[in-house]
Biopython code that builds the backbone (N, CA, C, O; Angstrom):
import numpy as np
from Bio.PDB.StructureBuilder import StructureBuilder

atoms = [
    (1, "MET", "N", (17.998, -10.947, -11.733)),
    (1, "MET", "CA", (16.752, -10.325, -12.165)),
    (1, "MET", "C", (16.565, -10.581, -13.656)),
    (1, "MET", "O", (17.483, -10.371, -14.449)),
    (2, "SER", "N", (15.393, -11.026, -14.026)),
    (2, "SER", "CA", (15.144, -11.339, -15.428)),
    (2, "SER", "C", (14.771, -10.078, -16.207)),
    (2, "SER", "O", (14.289, -9.093, -15.647)),
    (3, "GLN", "N", (15.006, -10.145, -17.493)),
    (3, "GLN", "CA", (14.691, -9.037, -18.391)),
    (3, "GLN", "C", (13.180, -8.964, -18.597)),
    (3, "GLN", "O", (12.513, -9.994, -18.691)),
    (4, "GLU", "N", (12.649, -7.762, -18.666)),
    (4, "GLU", "CA", (11.233, -7.567, -18.969)),
    (4, "GLU", "C", (11.094, -6.900, -20.323)),
    (4, "GLU", "O", (11.935, -6.100, -20.734)),
    (5, "TYR", "N", (10.017, -7.245, -21.003)),
    (5, "TYR", "CA", (9.693, -6.670, -22.305)),
    (5, "TYR", "C", (8.271, -6.140, -22.231)),
    (5, "TYR", "O", (7.409, -6.727, -21.577)),
    (6, "PHE", "N", (8.041, -5.040, -22.901)),
    (6, "PHE", "CA", (6.748, -4.367, -22.824)),
    (6, "PHE", "C", (6.162, -4.188, -24.218)),
    (6, "PHE", "O", (6.857, -3.789, -25.152)),
    (7, "VAL", "N", (4.894, -4.484, -24.341)),
    (7, "VAL", "CA", (4.116, -4.130, -25.522)),
    (7, "VAL", "C", (3.209, -2.998, -25.063)),
    (7, "VAL", "O", (2.552, -3.106, -24.028)),
    (8, "TYR", "N", (3.173, -1.920, -25.826)),
    (8, "TYR", "CA", (2.465, -0.737, -25.352)),
    (8, "TYR", "C", (1.678, -0.079, -26.471)),
    (8, "TYR", "O", (1.953, -0.270, -27.656)),
    (9, "ILE", "N", (0.696, 0.698, -26.059)),
    (9, "ILE", "CA", (-0.067, 1.532, -26.991)),
    (9, "ILE", "C", (-0.003, 2.956, -26.460)),
    (9, "ILE", "O", (-0.276, 3.217, -25.288)),
    (10, "ILE", "N", (0.362, 3.865, -27.346)),
    (10, "ILE", "CA", (0.351, 5.287, -27.007)),
    (10, "ILE", "C", (-0.587, 5.997, -27.975)),
    (10, "ILE", "O", (-0.890, 5.494, -29.056)),
    (11, "THR", "N", (-1.034, 7.170, -27.564)),
    (11, "THR", "CA", (-1.970, 7.931, -28.381)),
    (11, "THR", "C", (-1.628, 9.418, -28.307)),
    (11, "THR", "O", (-0.722, 9.827, -27.581)),
    (12, "ASN", "N", (-2.357, 10.201, -29.057)),
    (12, "ASN", "CA", (-2.168, 11.650, -29.044)),
    (12, "ASN", "C", (-3.119, 12.271, -28.009)),
    (12, "ASN", "O", (-3.948, 11.558, -27.445)),
    (13, "PRO", "N", (-3.017, 13.570, -27.751)),
    (13, "PRO", "CA", (-3.864, 14.189, -26.720)),
    (13, "PRO", "C", (-5.369, 14.027, -26.961)),
    (13, "PRO", "O", (-6.142, 14.014, -26.003)),
    (14, "ASN", "N", (-5.792, 13.905, -28.206)),
    (14, "ASN", "CA", (-7.216, 13.750, -28.519)),
    (14, "ASN", "C", (-7.649, 12.290, -28.612)),
    (14, "ASN", "O", (-8.811, 12.007, -28.900)),
    (15, "ASN", "N", (-6.726, 11.366, -28.373)),
    (15, "ASN", "CA", (-6.996, 9.922, -28.421)),
    (15, "ASN", "C", (-7.490, 9.457, -29.792)),
    (15, "ASN", "O", (-8.296, 8.532, -29.885)),
    (16, "THR", "N", (-7.007, 10.097, -30.846)),
    (16, "THR", "CA", (-7.466, 9.744, -32.189)),
    (16, "THR", "C", (-6.452, 8.928, -32.984)),
    (16, "THR", "O", (-6.816, 8.282, -33.967)),
    (17, "VAL", "N", (-5.197, 8.949, -32.577)),
    (17, "VAL", "CA", (-4.147, 8.193, -33.261)),
    (17, "VAL", "C", (-3.584, 7.177, -32.277)),
    (17, "VAL", "O", (-3.249, 7.520, -31.143)),
    (18, "LEU", "N", (-3.482, 5.913, -32.719)),
    (18, "LEU", "CA", (-2.946, 4.860, -31.858)),
    (18, "LEU", "C", (-1.666, 4.307, -32.460)),
    (18, "LEU", "O", (-1.582, 4.086, -33.668)),
    (19, "TYR", "N", (-0.671, 4.087, -31.611)),
    (19, "TYR", "CA", (0.595, 3.503, -32.035)),
    (19, "TYR", "C", (0.924, 2.367, -31.082)),
    (19, "TYR", "O", (0.901, 2.539, -29.863)),
    (20, "THR", "N", (1.229, 1.207, -31.644)),
    (20, "THR", "CA", (1.600, 0.035, -30.853)),
    (20, "THR", "C", (3.081, -0.234, -31.037)),
    (20, "THR", "O", (3.584, -0.209, -32.160)),
    (21, "GLY", "N", (3.785, -0.491, -29.937)),
    (21, "GLY", "CA", (5.216, -0.752, -30.012)),
    (21, "GLY", "C", (5.664, -1.769, -28.988)),
    (21, "GLY", "O", (4.874, -2.262, -28.183)),
    (22, "ILE", "N", (6.959, -2.074, -29.034)),
    (22, "ILE", "CA", (7.578, -3.029, -28.113)),
    (22, "ILE", "C", (8.916, -2.454, -27.664)),
    (22, "ILE", "O", (9.599, -1.785, -28.438)),
    (23, "THR", "N", (9.287, -2.713, -26.416)),
    (23, "THR", "CA", (10.549, -2.208, -25.879)),
    (23, "THR", "C", (10.946, -3.024, -24.655)),
    (23, "THR", "O", (10.130, -3.739, -24.074)),
    (24, "ASN", "N", (12.208, -2.903, -24.276)),
    (24, "ASN", "CA", (12.636, -3.528, -23.023)),
    (24, "ASN", "C", (12.851, -2.475, -21.927)),
    (24, "ASN", "O", (13.273, -2.808, -20.820)),
    (25, "ASP", "N", (12.562, -1.218, -22.234)),
    (25, "ASP", "CA", (12.667, -0.135, -21.251)),
    (25, "ASP", "C", (11.533, 0.855, -21.519)),
    (25, "ASP", "O", (11.709, 1.841, -22.234)),
    (26, "LEU", "N", (10.389, 0.579, -20.943)),
    (26, "LEU", "CA", (9.188, 1.354, -21.264)),
    (26, "LEU", "C", (9.307, 2.817, -20.855)),
    (26, "LEU", "O", (8.896, 3.700, -21.607)),
    (27, "ALA", "N", (9.854, 3.085, -19.692)),
    (27, "ALA", "CA", (9.973, 4.475, -19.239)),
    (27, "ALA", "C", (10.818, 5.301, -20.209)),
    (27, "ALA", "O", (10.436, 6.412, -20.577)),
    (28, "SER", "N", (11.956, 4.763, -20.620)),
    (28, "SER", "CA", (12.826, 5.483, -21.563)),
    (28, "SER", "C", (12.160, 5.635, -22.922)),
    (28, "SER", "O", (12.269, 6.681, -23.561)),
    (29, "ARG", "N", (11.471, 4.587, -23.361)),
    (29, "ARG", "CA", (10.824, 4.641, -24.676)),
    (29, "ARG", "C", (9.720, 5.691, -24.692)),
    (29, "ARG", "O", (9.589, 6.442, -25.659)),
    (30, "VAL", "N", (8.935, 5.746, -23.637)),
    (30, "VAL", "CA", (7.877, 6.759, -23.563)),
    (30, "VAL", "C", (8.497, 8.155, -23.536)),
    (30, "VAL", "O", (7.984, 9.070, -24.180)),
    (31, "ASP", "N", (9.589, 8.328, -22.802)),
    (31, "ASP", "CA", (10.284, 9.618, -22.795)),
    (31, "ASP", "C", (10.748, 9.999, -24.198)),
    (31, "ASP", "O", (10.661, 11.165, -24.583)),
    (32, "GLN", "N", (11.240, 9.025, -24.963)),
    (32, "GLN", "CA", (11.656, 9.300, -26.342)),
    (32, "GLN", "C", (10.478, 9.807, -27.165)),
    (32, "GLN", "O", (10.618, 10.751, -27.943)),
    (33, "HIS", "N", (9.322, 9.181, -26.994)),
    (33, "HIS", "CA", (8.127, 9.642, -27.715)),
    (33, "HIS", "C", (7.737, 11.049, -27.261)),
    (33, "HIS", "O", (7.453, 11.912, -28.091)),
    (34, "LYS", "N", (7.721, 11.281, -25.962)),
    (34, "LYS", "CA", (7.317, 12.588, -25.432)),
    (34, "LYS", "C", (8.273, 13.702, -25.868)),
    (34, "LYS", "O", (7.843, 14.822, -26.146)),
    (35, "ASN", "N", (9.573, 13.387, -25.925)),
    (35, "ASN", "CA", (10.582, 14.383, -26.292)),
    (35, "ASN", "C", (10.793, 14.496, -27.793)),
    (35, "ASN", "O", (11.579, 15.322, -28.255)),
    (36, "LYS", "N", (10.086, 13.659, -28.555)),
    (36, "LYS", "CA", (10.203, 13.652, -30.020)),
    (36, "LYS", "C", (11.669, 13.519, -30.443)),
    (36, "LYS", "O", (12.169, 14.292, -31.261)),
    (37, "ASP", "N", (12.347, 12.515, -29.863)),
    (37, "ASP", "CA", (13.763, 12.289, -30.158)),
    (37, "ASP", "C", (14.024, 12.087, -31.644)),
    (37, "ASP", "O", (15.097, 12.437, -32.135)),
    (38, "ASN", "N", (13.066, 11.532, -32.360)),
    (38, "ASN", "CA", (13.182, 11.384, -33.808)),
    (38, "ASN", "C", (12.079, 12.236, -34.436)),
    (38, "ASN", "O", (10.961, 11.755, -34.623)),
    (39, "PRO", "N", (12.378, 13.499, -34.765)),
    (39, "PRO", "CA", (11.347, 14.435, -35.211)),
    (39, "PRO", "C", (10.614, 14.031, -36.492)),
    (39, "PRO", "O", (9.530, 14.543, -36.770)),
    (40, "LYS", "N", (11.194, 13.122, -37.267)),
    (40, "LYS", "CA", (10.546, 12.698, -38.514)),
    (40, "LYS", "C", (9.715, 11.430, -38.335)),
    (40, "LYS", "O", (9.138, 10.923, -39.298)),
    (41, "SER", "N", (9.654, 10.923, -37.119)),
    (41, "SER", "CA", (8.934, 9.673, -36.868)),
    (41, "SER", "C", (7.420, 9.883, -36.913)),
    (41, "SER", "O", (6.925, 11.005, -36.798)),
    (42, "PHE", "N", (6.707, 8.782, -37.080)),
    (42, "PHE", "CA", (5.246, 8.795, -37.063)),
    (42, "PHE", "C", (4.726, 9.402, -35.763)),
    (42, "PHE", "O", (3.822, 10.237, -35.773)),
    (43, "THR", "N", (5.308, 8.974, -34.648)),
    (43, "THR", "CA", (4.809, 9.437, -33.352)),
    (43, "THR", "C", (5.055, 10.929, -33.140)),
    (43, "THR", "O", (4.234, 11.607, -32.522)),
    (44, "ALA", "N", (6.157, 11.439, -33.639)),
    (44, "ALA", "CA", (6.424, 12.874, -33.527)),
    (44, "ALA", "C", (5.482, 13.655, -34.441)),
    (44, "ALA", "O", (4.941, 14.690, -34.050)),
    (45, "LYS", "N", (5.295, 13.156, -35.646)),
    (45, "LYS", "CA", (4.440, 13.834, -36.626)),
    (45, "LYS", "C", (3.012, 13.992, -36.116)),
    (45, "LYS", "O", (2.382, 15.028, -36.327)),
    (46, "TYR", "N", (2.508, 12.966, -35.448)),
    (46, "TYR", "CA", (1.119, 12.980, -34.983)),
    (46, "TYR", "C", (0.993, 13.257, -33.482)),
    (46, "TYR", "O", (-0.080, 13.073, -32.907)),
    (47, "ASN", "N", (2.076, 13.696, -32.851)),
    (47, "ASN", "CA", (2.089, 14.055, -31.427)),
    (47, "ASN", "C", (1.560, 12.919, -30.545)),
    (47, "ASN", "O", (0.780, 13.135, -29.618)),
    (48, "VAL", "N", (2.008, 11.713, -30.862)),
    (48, "VAL", "CA", (1.600, 10.520, -30.125)),
    (48, "VAL", "C", (2.561, 10.350, -28.955)),
    (48, "VAL", "O", (3.710, 9.949, -29.142)),
    (49, "ASN", "N", (2.090, 10.657, -27.744)),
    (49, "ASN", "CA", (3.011, 10.673, -26.601)),
    (49, "ASN", "C", (2.355, 10.320, -25.266)),
    (49, "ASN", "O", (2.961, 10.515, -24.213)),
    (50, "LYS", "N", (1.138, 9.810, -25.298)),
    (50, "LYS", "CA", (0.427, 9.471, -24.059)),
    (50, "LYS", "C", (0.281, 7.954, -23.955)),
    (50, "LYS", "O", (-0.400, 7.331, -24.769)),
    (51, "LEU", "N", (0.920, 7.372, -22.955)),
    (51, "LEU", "CA", (0.853, 5.926, -22.740)),
    (51, "LEU", "C", (-0.513, 5.572, -22.165)),
    (51, "LEU", "O", (-0.879, 6.036, -21.085)),
    (52, "VAL", "N", (-1.275, 4.738, -22.899)),
    (52, "VAL", "CA", (-2.620, 4.391, -22.436)),
    (52, "VAL", "C", (-2.798, 2.898, -22.164)),
    (52, "VAL", "O", (-3.815, 2.485, -21.607)),
    (53, "TYR", "N", (-1.809, 2.087, -22.557)),
    (53, "TYR", "CA", (-1.933, 0.640, -22.356)),
    (53, "TYR", "C", (-0.550, 0.012, -22.431)),
    (53, "TYR", "O", (0.290, 0.424, -23.230)),
    (54, "TYR", "N", (-0.322, -0.996, -21.584)),
    (54, "TYR", "CA", (0.897, -1.790, -21.730)),
    (54, "TYR", "C", (0.731, -3.143, -21.075)),
    (54, "TYR", "O", (-0.072, -3.321, -20.158)),
    (55, "GLU", "N", (1.507, -4.092, -21.565)),
    (55, "GLU", "CA", (1.580, -5.440, -21.013)),
    (55, "GLU", "C", (3.050, -5.761, -20.787)),
    (55, "GLU", "O", (3.915, -5.257, -21.503)),
    (56, "VAL", "N", (3.333, -6.598, -19.796)),
    (56, "VAL", "CA", (4.704, -6.963, -19.443)),
    (56, "VAL", "C", (4.920, -8.439, -19.748)),
    (56, "VAL", "O", (4.065, -9.276, -19.460)),
    (57, "PHE", "N", (6.082, -8.751, -20.340)),
    (57, "PHE", "CA", (6.450, -10.124, -20.686)),
    (57, "PHE", "C", (7.865, -10.412, -20.205)),
    (57, "PHE", "O", (8.707, -9.515, -20.157)),
    (58, "GLU", "N", (8.118, -11.652, -19.855)),
    (58, "GLU", "CA", (9.473, -12.074, -19.496)),
    (58, "GLU", "C", (10.187, -12.694, -20.687)),
    (58, "GLU", "O", (11.404, -12.874, -20.659)),
    (59, "ASN", "N", (9.437, -13.019, -21.730)),
    (59, "ASN", "CA", (9.987, -13.678, -22.909)),
    (59, "ASN", "C", (9.816, -12.759, -24.114)),
    (59, "ASN", "O", (8.699, -12.351, -24.434)),
    (60, "VAL", "N", (10.915, -12.436, -24.778)),
    (60, "VAL", "CA", (10.863, -11.496, -25.896)),
    (60, "VAL", "C", (10.002, -12.021, -27.041)),
    (60, "VAL", "O", (9.330, -11.240, -27.715)),
    (61, "TYR", "N", (10.014, -13.332, -27.269)),
    (61, "TYR", "CA", (9.228, -13.889, -28.369)),
    (61, "TYR", "C", (7.733, -13.775, -28.102)),
    (61, "TYR", "O", (6.948, -13.539, -29.020)),
    (62, "GLU", "N", (7.342, -13.942, -26.841)),
    (62, "GLU", "CA", (5.935, -13.750, -26.487)),
    (62, "GLU", "C", (5.534, -12.289, -26.689)),
    (62, "GLU", "O", (4.432, -12.002, -27.155)),
    (63, "ALA", "N", (6.423, -11.379, -26.339)),
    (63, "ALA", "CA", (6.151, -9.953, -26.516)),
    (63, "ALA", "C", (6.018, -9.605, -27.995)),
    (63, "ALA", "O", (5.111, -8.868, -28.383)),
    (64, "ILE", "N", (6.915, -10.130, -28.814)),
    (64, "ILE", "CA", (6.858, -9.869, -30.258)),
    (64, "ILE", "C", (5.557, -10.405, -30.839)),
    (64, "ILE", "O", (4.906, -9.731, -31.637)),
    (65, "ASN", "N", (5.181, -11.607, -30.443)),
    (65, "ASN", "CA", (3.938, -12.191, -30.946)),
    (65, "ASN", "C", (2.725, -11.376, -30.515)),
    (65, "ASN", "O", (1.787, -11.194, -31.291)),
    (66, "ARG", "N", (2.743, -10.888, -29.288)),
    (66, "ARG", "CA", (1.622, -10.076, -28.804)),
    (66, "ARG", "C", (1.551, -8.752, -29.549)),
    (66, "ARG", "O", (0.461, -8.289, -29.888)),
    (67, "GLU", "N", (2.701, -8.140, -29.808)),
    (67, "GLU", "CA", (2.714, -6.893, -30.576)),
    (67, "GLU", "C", (2.116, -7.127, -31.954)),
    (67, "GLU", "O", (1.298, -6.332, -32.415)),
    (68, "LYS", "N", (2.510, -8.201, -32.612)),
    (68, "LYS", "CA", (1.971, -8.522, -33.937)),
    (68, "LYS", "C", (0.466, -8.736, -33.874)),
    (68, "LYS", "O", (-0.273, -8.292, -34.753)),
    (69, "GLN", "N", (0.018, -9.423, -32.821)),
    (69, "GLN", "CA", (-1.410, -9.692, -32.653)),
    (69, "GLN", "C", (-2.196, -8.384, -32.502)),
    (69, "GLN", "O", (-3.236, -8.201, -33.134)),
    (70, "ILE", "N", (-1.695, -7.492, -31.672)),
    (70, "ILE", "CA", (-2.381, -6.211, -31.470)),
    (70, "ILE", "C", (-2.371, -5.391, -32.753)),
    (70, "ILE", "O", (-3.397, -4.831, -33.138)),
    (71, "LYS", "N", (-1.220, -5.316, -33.417)),
    (71, "LYS", "CA", (-1.121, -4.534, -34.652)),
    (71, "LYS", "C", (-2.037, -5.069, -35.746)),
    (71, "LYS", "O", (-2.561, -4.301, -36.553)),
    (72, "ALA", "N", (-2.230, -6.387, -35.773)),
    (72, "ALA", "CA", (-3.081, -7.001, -36.795)),
    (72, "ALA", "C", (-4.564, -6.785, -36.507)),
    (72, "ALA", "O", (-5.400, -6.933, -37.399)),
    (73, "GLY", "N", (-4.887, -6.440, -35.280)),
    (73, "GLY", "CA", (-6.282, -6.249, -34.898)),
    (73, "GLY", "C", (-6.831, -4.925, -35.408)),
    (73, "GLY", "O", (-6.085, -4.025, -35.794)),
    (74, "SER", "N", (-8.127, -4.835, -35.397)),
    (74, "SER", "CA", (-8.797, -3.617, -35.848)),
    (74, "SER", "C", (-8.623, -2.497, -34.825)),
    (74, "SER", "O", (-8.239, -2.734, -33.680)),
    (75, "ARG", "N", (-8.907, -1.301, -35.254)),
    (75, "ARG", "CA", (-8.887, -0.153, -34.339)),
    (75, "ARG", "C", (-9.866, -0.391, -33.187)),
    (75, "ARG", "O", (-9.572, -0.076, -32.034)),
    (76, "LYS", "N", (-11.027, -0.947, -33.514)),
    (76, "LYS", "CA", (-12.039, -1.225, -32.496)),
    (76, "LYS", "C", (-11.489, -2.167, -31.426)),
    (76, "LYS", "O", (-11.744, -1.972, -30.238)),
    (77, "LYS", "N", (-10.737, -3.185, -31.841)),
    (77, "LYS", "CA", (-10.150, -4.121, -30.876)),
    (77, "LYS", "C", (-9.127, -3.421, -29.986)),
    (77, "LYS", "O", (-9.046, -3.701, -28.790)),
    (78, "LYS", "N", (-8.350, -2.513, -30.567)),
    (78, "LYS", "CA", (-7.369, -1.770, -29.777)),
    (78, "LYS", "C", (-8.071, -0.877, -28.755)),
    (78, "LYS", "O", (-7.641, -0.780, -27.605)),
    (79, "ILE", "N", (-9.136, -0.236, -29.176)),
    (79, "ILE", "CA", (-9.898, 0.624, -28.266)),
    (79, "ILE", "C", (-10.498, -0.201, -27.129)),
    (79, "ILE", "O", (-10.458, 0.212, -25.970)),
    (80, "THR", "N", (-11.053, -1.365, -27.459)),
    (80, "THR", "CA", (-11.612, -2.250, -26.432)),
    (80, "THR", "C", (-10.532, -2.672, -25.442)),
    (80, "THR", "O", (-10.769, -2.714, -24.235)),
    (81, "LEU", "N", (-9.354, -2.982, -25.957)),
    (81, "LEU", "CA", (-8.230, -3.381, -25.109)),
    (81, "LEU", "C", (-7.839, -2.247, -24.159)),
    (81, "LEU", "O", (-7.684, -2.461, -22.957)),
    (82, "ILE", "N", (-7.684, -1.056, -24.700)),
    (82, "ILE", "CA", (-7.328, 0.109, -23.881)),
    (82, "ILE", "C", (-8.393, 0.355, -22.815)),
    (82, "ILE", "O", (-8.083, 0.508, -21.633)),
    (83, "GLU", "N", (-9.646, 0.391, -23.249)),
    (83, "GLU", "CA", (-10.731, 0.732, -22.329)),
    (83, "GLU", "C", (-10.976, -0.342, -21.273)),
    (83, "GLU", "O", (-11.620, -0.071, -20.259)),
    (84, "SER", "N", (-10.473, -1.560, -21.496)),
    (84, "SER", "CA", (-10.635, -2.620, -20.500)),
    (84, "SER", "C", (-9.838, -2.327, -19.226)),
    (84, "SER", "O", (-10.199, -2.795, -18.147)),
    (85, "ILE", "N", (-8.757, -1.556, -19.350)),
    (85, "ILE", "CA", (-7.957, -1.222, -18.165)),
    (85, "ILE", "C", (-7.839, 0.284, -17.926)),
    (85, "ILE", "O", (-7.464, 0.716, -16.836)),
    (86, "ASN", "N", (-8.159, 1.078, -18.946)),
    (86, "ASN", "CA", (-7.948, 2.521, -18.840)),
    (86, "ASN", "C", (-9.073, 3.264, -19.574)),
    (86, "ASN", "O", (-8.824, 3.903, -20.596)),
    (87, "PRO", "N", (-10.302, 3.183, -19.063)),
    (87, "PRO", "CA", (-11.441, 3.766, -19.779)),
    (87, "PRO", "C", (-11.369, 5.279, -19.946)),
    (87, "PRO", "O", (-12.007, 5.830, -20.844)),
    (88, "ASP", "N", (-10.613, 5.951, -19.107)),
    (88, "ASP", "CA", (-10.499, 7.408, -19.202)),
    (88, "ASP", "C", (-9.284, 7.861, -20.009)),
    (88, "ASP", "O", (-9.015, 9.058, -20.108)),
    (89, "TYR", "N", (-8.557, 6.915, -20.581)),
    (89, "TYR", "CA", (-7.369, 7.228, -21.385)),
    (89, "TYR", "C", (-6.376, 8.102, -20.615)),
    (89, "TYR", "O", (-5.800, 9.038, -21.170)),
    (90, "LYS", "N", (-6.185, 7.789, -19.348)),
    (90, "LYS", "CA", (-5.193, 8.516, -18.548)),
    (90, "LYS", "C", (-3.791, 8.129, -19.001)),
    (90, "LYS", "O", (-3.562, 7.009, -19.457)),
    (91, "ASP", "N", (-2.868, 9.055, -18.874)),
    (91, "ASP", "CA", (-1.467, 8.777, -19.203)),
    (91, "ASP", "C", (-0.886, 7.900, -18.100)),
    (91, "ASP", "O", (-0.770, 8.328, -16.951)),
    (92, "LEU", "N", (-0.525, 6.680, -18.454)),
    (92, "LEU", "CA", (-0.028, 5.710, -17.485)),
    (92, "LEU", "C", (1.474, 5.823, -17.235)),
    (92, "LEU", "O", (2.027, 5.064, -16.439)),
    (93, "SER", "N", (2.131, 6.751, -17.900)),
    (93, "SER", "CA", (3.591, 6.834, -17.763)),
    (93, "SER", "C", (4.016, 7.193, -16.340)),
    (93, "SER", "O", (5.152, 6.918, -15.955)),
    (94, "GLY", "N", (3.134, 7.795, -15.560)),
    (94, "GLY", "CA", (3.453, 8.113, -14.174)),
    (94, "GLY", "C", (3.595, 6.882, -13.294)),
    (94, "GLY", "O", (4.156, 6.958, -12.201)),
    (95, "GLU", "N", (3.085, 5.735, -13.771)),
    (95, "GLU", "CA", (3.191, 4.481, -13.019)),
    (95, "GLU", "C", (4.566, 3.840, -13.156)),
    (95, "GLU", "O", (4.917, 2.949, -12.383)),
    (96, "LEU", "N", (5.339, 4.287, -14.128)),
    (96, "LEU", "CA", (6.599, 3.609, -14.447)),
    (96, "LEU", "C", (7.725, 4.013, -13.518)),
    (96, "LEU", "O", (8.847, 3.527, -13.661)),
]
sb = StructureBuilder()
sb.init_structure("model")
sb.init_model(0)
sb.init_chain("A")
sb.init_seg("    ")
for serial, (resi, resn, name, xyz) in enumerate(atoms, 1):
    if name == "N":
        sb.init_residue(resn, " ", resi, " ")
    sb.init_atom(name, np.array(xyz, "f"), 0.0, 1.0, " ", f" {name:<3s}", serial, name[0])
structure = sb.get_structure()
């Protein structure tokens, strides 16, 4: 079985703060955000814990490049990306 890598966007309950990240274990990473495992982190400070977008990659370099691309984009581009698959900003962590 090949390794999978995930680029994801999470937000806060009001959908006003967006955080883009990368991981090889999306379910565990989202749990870390939800449980505020690092209380001084950006995501804990702004209560960013709702998974609203993710992409799956088999190649870590492709995932890293995609994360950089998303992070470099405007907020508007991130919103368009999220709304293209999740217009209601539902928490997708239940799919994992």
